[in-house]
N, C-alpha and C positions, 0 to 999 in steps of 0.2 A: 928699310924695305927694299927688296931686290927688284931688278928690272923684270924678272919673271913674275913676281907678285903683282907688279904694276900691270903687266900685260894681261894677267889672268883677271884682275879686277876690271880693267877696261873692257875686255871682251865679255865679261859677265854682265856688266852694265848694258853694253850694246845689245846683247842677246835678250835681256829682259825687256828693254825698250822695244826691240823689234817684235818680240812675241806679244807684248802688251798691246802694241799698235794693231797688230793683225787680229788679235782676239777682240779688241774694241770694235774694229771695223765689222767683224762677223756679227757683233751684237748691235750694230747700227749706231755706233758711237765713234769718237775719235780718241787718240791717245791723250789729248788735253782733258778728256773727261775722266781719266783714271789717275788717281794719286798713287805714286809708288813710294812707299815708306820702307826704306831699307832696314831690315832687322840687323842690328849691329852688336848683339850679345857676344862677348869675349873678344871682339875685334878692337885693335888699337886705334887711338885717335888719328894716327898717321894714315892708316888704311882707310878710315872713314873719310878723312879730309881728301884723300886721293879720289875716292869714289865720288865725292862732291865735285871735284874738278872734271870728272867724266860725265857729269850730267845728273847726278842724284841731288835732290833738293830737300828731301825729308828723310829722317832716320827714326828708328824706334829702339829704345832701350828697354830691357826686361828687368833689370835689377837696380834698385835705388843706389846702393853704394858704388856700383860700377859706373853709373851715370855721373855721380858726384866726382869720382876719381878722374873721369875723362873731361868733365864739363869745360874747364878753363882752356883745354887744349883743342877743343872742337872749333871748327870754322863756323861760328855761330852767325856770322854775317850772311852766309850762303846756305845755311842749314836750319830747317825747322826741326825741333826735337819732340818726339812723341814718347809717351810711356805706354808700352804694350804688354807688360808682364803683370803678374799678380801683385797687387799693391796692398800692403798692410796699413791699417789706419794710423799707426804710430810713425809711419814713414812719409805720410802725405806732406807734412810741413817742410820736408827737405827738397821736394821737387815742384811744389805748387807754382812757383814763379819761374820755373825753368823749362816747362814743357807747354806745348801749344794744345795738346789733346791727350787725355787719359782714356785709353781704350778699354780698360778692364774693370769697370764699375759693376759690381754684382750684388750689392746689399745696401740697405738703408743706412746702416752704420757707416760704411765707407763714403757714401754720398754726403751724409751729414758732416763728416770730418772734412771732406773736400770743400764744402760750403763754408765751414768755419775758418779754415785756413785761407781760402780765397778772400773772404771778407776782411781778414787781417791785412791782406796785401792790397785791398781795394781793387780787386779784379773779379771778373766773371770767368770761372773755369769751364772750359768746354770738355765734354766727356762723351764717351760711347758706353752704352750698356752692353755688357757681355752676356750673351744668352747661351744656355745649354739646352737645346731644344729636344734632346733625346735622353736627358737625365743621366748622362754617362758619369759614373762616379769618379773617373780619373780626370775629368775636365772640370774647370771652374766655370762659373757663370750662373746666372739666375735661371731657375726652372721656368719653362714656358707658362706654367700655371700661376706663377707668381710675378710674371713680367709686368702686367698692367698695374698691379698694386705698387710695385717699385717705381714705375714711371709716374704714377699719380703722386707719390711721395716726393719724388725729385722735382716735379713741376711746381711744388710750393717753395722750393729753395731759391733764394734771391741771387746767390752767387755761383750757381751751377746751371749750365745749360746743356741739355741733351742734344747732340748733333746726329745721332744715329745708333746703329747696332754693330757689334763685333761678335764673331763666333769662330770656333775652330771645329772642323768636322770630326766626327767620331772615327776611331780606328775600325777598319773592316774586321768583323768577328771571325772571318775565315782565314785571317793571316795571324799565325801564332808565334812564329819566330823568324828572325832575320836570315836564318840559314837557307830559307826557301829562295832568297834573292841571290844565291851564290852563282847561279848560271844566268847567262843573258836571257834565255828563254823564260826562266822563272821570274827574272826582274820585270820582263815585259808583261807577263800575266799579272803579277802583283800590282804593277803600276795601273793596269786596266781596272783591277779590283778597287784599288784605292780611289782612283778618279771617278769610278762609277758611284761609290759611296759618297764622295765629295759632291758630285753633281746633284744627287738626290737631296742631300742636306742643304746645299746652297739654295736650291729651289724652295725648300721649306722655309728657310730664313728670309729669303726674298719676299715670300708671301706674307710672313709676319711683319716685315718691314713695310710693305705696301698697306697692310691692314691698319697699322698704327698711323701711318701717314694720312690715311683717309679719315681718321677720327679727329684730326686737327686739334690735338691736346695742347693746352697752354704750356709754353716753355719747352715743348718737345718738337724739335725739328728733325724730320727724317731726311737728312741731306747725305749722310755718309753710311755706306754699307761696307764694313771692313771684313772681307773674306778673302782667303787665298794666301798661301805661303809658297815656298819654293817648289813643292811637289805638285801644287794644284792651282797656281795663280791663273793659268790660262783658262782652265775650266771655270774658275771663280768669275773672271771677267765676262766670259761668255754667258754665264748664268745671272749676271746683273751686278756684281760687285763693282764699286767705283773706288775702292782703296785696297791695295794688296800689300803684303808684308814679306817679300822675298829676302832671304839672307844667304843661305847656302848657294843659291843660284848665282850669286856674285862673288862671295868669298870662298866658296868650297866648304868642305866639312869644317866644323868648328874645332879649334884645338882643345884637347882634353885638359880639364882643370884638375890638377893634382891636389 
């Protein structure tokens, strides 16, 4: 890793921490109330460990094989590992004892498999239920109409504990291609559109989060609201998120996979 790469990562971490602190204060909270899970898809263990030395304490991996490839090289004494990507049932067994939180549970089948594998290891696996509150086909997550049925099912599982919700906001319908971002003026307009959509969606998810919390369901603890990535984590915090998942904001654009 070059000195320029180190500088860029360090400055990225510092900026995320600064922005998160200010957004938390605007929402009546402190930085300590916000968990920053650095999205580390395609990033090397060396870069991830350097980010840890700059103040990052939690990371999120999207792909099972990539996590397994990096696992032994990660600074696991100073990093908690989350799984934040789509998880296939046949891959659960490989990560069940390696991650502290699975963000993307969206079906009874997946929840049951997590319970089965957690039981084999004698652990209780903490999860977030991923919700798709606008039924967007391109997004994973349980439909809002099926959310309570899924939660009730999970509440019966002995080795799985729901800790909250995760969601990804829908793409603005009026943004059709990236060429509109080619000028700085266009980029500003599109950013406003994206963040406007995000805020509306974040507020909707927060209300669902609060409604579930009020019901006090067995084995369902609404402690974590995982909303916000590099492009909208400030808005997410301002609208109630207490866990954000920035990646590009620290590492820059991901390298292309050939």
